[in-house]
C-alpha positions in Angstrom: 142.3 85.5 68.8 143.6 83.1 66.1 142.2 79.6 65.3 145.0 77.8 67.3 144.2 79.8 70.4 140.5 79.3 70.0 140.8 75.5 70.0 143.4 75.4 72.8 142.1 73.0 75.5 143.0 75.7 78.1 140.9 78.3 76.4 138.0 79.3 78.7 135.4 79.3 75.9 136.6 75.9 74.6 136.6 74.5 78.1 133.0 75.8 78.7 131.8 74.2 75.5 133.4 70.9 76.3 131.8 70.8 79.8 128.4 71.9 78.3 128.7 69.0 75.8 129.6 66.5 78.5 126.7 67.7 80.7 124.3 67.5 77.8 125.5 64.0 77.1 125.1 63.1 80.8 121.5 64.5 80.5 120.9 62.1 77.6 122.2 59.2 79.7 119.9 60.3 82.5 116.9 60.4 80.2 117.6 56.9 78.8 118.3 55.4 82.2 115.1 57.0 83.7 112.8 55.6 81.0 111.7 52.6 83.3 110.6 55.3 85.8 111.6 53.2 88.8 115.2 53.8 87.9 114.7 57.6 88.0 116.5 57.7 91.4 119.7 55.8 90.4 119.9 57.9 87.2 119.6 61.1 89.2 122.2 60.0 91.7 124.6 59.2 88.9 123.9 62.6 87.2 124.5 64.5 90.5 127.7 62.6 91.1 129.0 63.6 87.7 127.8 67.2 88.1 129.7 67.4 91.5 132.8 65.9 89.9 132.7 68.6 87.1 132.4 71.3 89.7 135.3 69.8 91.6 137.3 69.6 88.4 137.9 65.9 88.8 135.4 64.4 86.3 136.5 61.2 84.6 135.3 59.3 81.6 131.5 60.0 81.4 130.1 56.6 80.4 132.3 54.6 82.9 131.7 56.9 85.9 127.9 57.4 85.2 127.1 53.7 84.8 129.3 52.8 87.7 127.4 55.0 90.1 124.1 54.1 88.5 124.8 50.4 89.1 126.0 50.8 92.7 123.0 52.9 93.6 120.3 50.7 92.0 119.0 49.1 95.2 118.7 52.1 97.4 117.8 54.4 94.5 114.9 52.3 93.3 113.6 51.9 96.8 113.6 55.6 97.4 112.1 56.3 94.0 109.2 53.9 94.6 108.5 55.5 98.0 108.5 59.0 96.5 106.3 58.1 93.6 103.8 56.4 95.8 103.7 59.3 98.2 103.5 62.1 95.6 100.9 60.2 93.5 98.7 59.7 96.5 98.9 63.3 97.7 98.4 64.7 94.2 95.3 62.6 93.8 94.1 63.7 97.2 94.6 67.3 96.4 92.7 67.0 93.1 89.9 65.0 94.8 89.4 67.5 97.6 89.8 70.6 95.6 86.1 71.0 94.9 84.8 68.8 97.7 86.5 69.6 101.0 88.8 72.6 100.6 90.5 72.3 103.9 91.7 68.8 103.1 93.0 70.1 99.8 95.3 72.5 101.7 96.3 69.6 104.0 97.2 67.5 101.0 99.2 70.4 99.4 101.1 70.9 102.7 101.9 67.2 103.0 103.0 67.2 99.3 105.5 70.1 100.1 106.8 68.1 103.0 107.6 65.3 100.6 108.9 67.6 97.8 111.3 69.6 99.9 113.5 66.7 101.2 113.1 65.0 97.8 115.1 67.9 96.3 118.1 67.1 98.5 117.7 63.3 98.7 119.4 62.1 95.5 122.2 64.7 95.8 123.0 63.5 99.3 122.9 59.9 98.1 125.5 60.8 95.4 128.2 62.0 97.8 127.9 59.8 100.9 126.9 56.4 102.2 124.0 55.9 104.7 120.8 54.1 105.2 117.6 55.2 103.5 116.2 56.4 106.9 119.4 58.4 107.5 119.2 60.0 104.0 115.6 60.9 104.5 116.1 62.4 107.9 119.1 64.5 106.8 117.3 65.6 103.6 114.2 66.7 105.6 116.3 68.6 108.1 118.4 70.4 105.4 115.4 71.2 103.3 113.7 73.1 106.2 116.8 74.5 107.9 118.2 75.9 104.6 114.9 76.9 103.0 116.4 79.5 100.7 118.5 76.8 99.0 115.4 74.6 98.8 113.4 77.4 97.2 116.2 78.0 94.7 116.1 74.3 93.7 112.4 74.6 93.2 112.9 77.6 90.9 115.6 75.8 88.9 113.3 72.7 88.5 110.4 74.9 87.4 112.5 76.7 84.8 113.7 73.3 83.6 110.1 72.1 83.2 109.2 75.3 81.4 112.1 74.8 79.0 110.8 71.3 78.2 107.3 72.6 77.7 108.6 75.3 75.3 110.9 72.9 73.5 109.9 69.2 74.2 113.0 67.8 72.4 115.2 69.5 75.1 114.2 66.7 77.6 116.8 64.6 75.8 119.7 66.6 77.0 118.6 69.5 79.3 118.8 67.5 82.6 122.6 67.8 82.7 122.8 71.6 82.5 119.8 71.9 84.9 121.4 69.4 87.3 124.7 71.3 87.5 122.9 74.5 88.3 121.3 72.8 91.3 124.6 71.1 92.2 126.3 74.5 92.3 124.0 75.7 95.1 123.9 72.3 96.9 127.7 72.0 96.8 128.1 75.5 98.3 125.7 74.6 101.1 127.0 71.2 101.8 130.6 72.4 101.9 129.6 75.2 104.3 128.0 72.8 106.7 130.7 70.1 106.3 128.4 67.6 104.6 130.2 67.6 101.3 133.3 65.7 100.7 135.4 66.1 97.5 134.6 63.1 95.2 
């Protein structure tokens, strides 16, 4: 393979490197936009939208597309983020409090936490590909997370591996969200296309 072939835009290796760079940059945008915490939802919606576009082979200019989706999803995204943060914080505190006091309530808190976590893994992905009310998104995310448990468990594994990579190399939090997101998006896209939820974006 000569140098000219190596840097040919149609070369598989070069194409992969370009996409990896774009996803890493998208991860950096996600990190910056998530810093206020309450904007975690809109940032994740924008990142999922870009990841799905990459998988569909129709991604456009990163900055324009990312911030366009981010701005459009601010209202719903922040509302959902606040609800998820309040629910998870309350249940994590309950689990910690009851761990050494009332064990049975500890397990109840953990079970309720999982009932929040499972649909939460689908929620922002769904919000990135379709329009609905918050109630509609939550209902569909809850149904899909239970009905297609294997995909939900896969998302948990990917998320845990992402957290472990950040723990091992803290600086990776600046760019690793993009590659982690597209891994999740691959499984979600396959599922959503199979059940006719996914529309090419």
